Structures are given as C-alpha cells and as structure tokens.
C-alpha positions, 0 to 999 in steps of 0.5 A: 944699506950697503954690503959693508953695512949688512953682514952675511954670515951664512954657514955653508951646508957641510955636504955642499960640495961639487964632489957630493953632487950627482946629475944625470944631465950632460948639460949640467955636468958640463956647466959644473966643469966650466964653473970649477975651471973658472974658479980654479983659474980665476976666470970670469963667467955667469951661470943661472941654475933653475929648476924645482925645489929639491934639485940642488940649486942651493947645494951648487951655489954653496959648493962654488963658495966652498971651492972658492975658499979652498982656492983662496978666492973671495966669495959671497953667497947671498940668499935673496929670499932672506927678509934681511936682504930683500929690502936692500937692493943696494946690497949688491953695490960693490959685490962685483969686486968679489971673485965669485958671487952666488945669488940664490932664490932670485925669484924673490926679488924679480918683481921689483924694478930696483932689484932688476937694476941692481942685478943688471949692474952687478952682472955687467960690472962682473962681466967687465971685470972677469968675475964669476956670477952664479944665480939660482931660481925656480923659473927659466929666464924666459919667464922672468918679468923683465922691465929694463933693457939693461937687465936684458943686456946683462942676461945675454951672457948668462948661461942658463942651466936647467936642473931636474930631479934624479930618477935612476935608482943607481944614480940616486944611490950614488948621490946618497953614497957621496953625501955620506962620504962627505959627512964621513959616513960609511953607508952599506949598499944594503942600507941604501937599498932599504932607504930607497924602498922605504922612502922612495926616490925623493933625494931631499927626503932620503938625505933628511932620513940620513941625517937622523941616522947620522945623529943617532950613530954619533949619539950611540957610537954605533956603526951604520948597518941595516939592523941599526937603521931599522931600529933607529927609524922604527915605525917612521918609515913608509915601507909597506908591511 
C-alpha cells in the first residue's frame, strides 16, 4: 500500500506549536531553533527526538507540521504505532518528496527489517533532496536493533535530541501559561500555583486538568479564577487536607 492509497487524516492538537513548548535543556532549544529555520528557509536536515512519555515528542512533531502549514510547506505526520500504518512500510515510498516528514513512535516498527529498509530509504533520499525529516521515539538510536548497514548509513546525519521532563516549578508554570495562551485562556498565577500544589509536577496530568477547566469555563461562560477552579475540580484533586 502506498502513501497515495492510505490517507493519513491526522488532526493536529490545538496546543501543538513551538510557542507552547518549554524546555530546560539548552541542546533542545538549539535543535528547535535549527528545525524552525530549516522549515522557514526551506532547507534540509534530520533530527530524532527521544525520551520518556510525557516529554512532548508528539507535540514537537505536530508543531513542525503546524509551522510548515503556516509557511506553505508540504508536510506529512505519520504515527508509526497506528495499526493502519504498521503493516505498510511501502507507505514511506515517495514521502521524501514532501518538504517536512514527521515520523512518530518509530519504536513500533524497528524490530522489522522491511521497516528498517523503508526508514533508510526515505532518510537517504530526503537528505539528497534537501528535505526535513523529524523522527521521535522512546529510546536513543544507540539502542535501536539495527539490522541493515543502509540504516546505519542513513542515521549518520540524523541529529539525536534527548528530551527530559520539566522539573523546575517556574518552568512548569511557564509551560502551563503558554499552553493556556495558545488555547485562548487567561490563567491567573494563583490558579497555576494551586494546580501545581494539588497535582504535582507531571505536565501531562496538569494539562489534562487544564482541559477540564477549559471545558467547564466554556460551558458555564465563566472566567477562570481560583474559586471557579476549586469548584469545578471539587474532590477530584489530590491536595492534602
């Protein structure tokens, strides 16, 4: 099955943009700048983001797609853990023709030699054509079960970028603010402090709670303030008595 035969109608997350992504790692910030410049200036390059769940791997790939659309670049986002995708390595044939190719969850197909060949082909061809390829997965490339020399060759020009969870409370607060701003929400500092105290430092859990607050605010047509948030969350939060 080819890319033309299998439509990938993936809806981008509304908050997935480079503006809403916050990092404490200088190497990540540098990589994000390089990627944005490559997209804006229509230059090539290959990157691989790796790290545990909740570090924003999918967010960054979809952010690249959103920026590509803003600059009228052709972009494809392919979640390789999708059951409709995993059985079709030929899906990548011709994908090097798009300006920006984002391959998410590569771990899901790395055990298969046919997929390793497909990844090698699209990477090498994209490098020759000057396209952007951004991949994401859980483990560093040094732990990939590589079975083909061609994939080893293809990965030589891929820049690995390790992602780590946010740890600093102020940086975490900034991330929540930016996610809210992208969604058109005004979130008072008192609310953010309360959420961090009640739900800890897991950004994904905090954003899930923020979505509950957003939906309630829209339904009730009520601004987001501390009394409203406490009422909406009720007894669902984990704050100690």
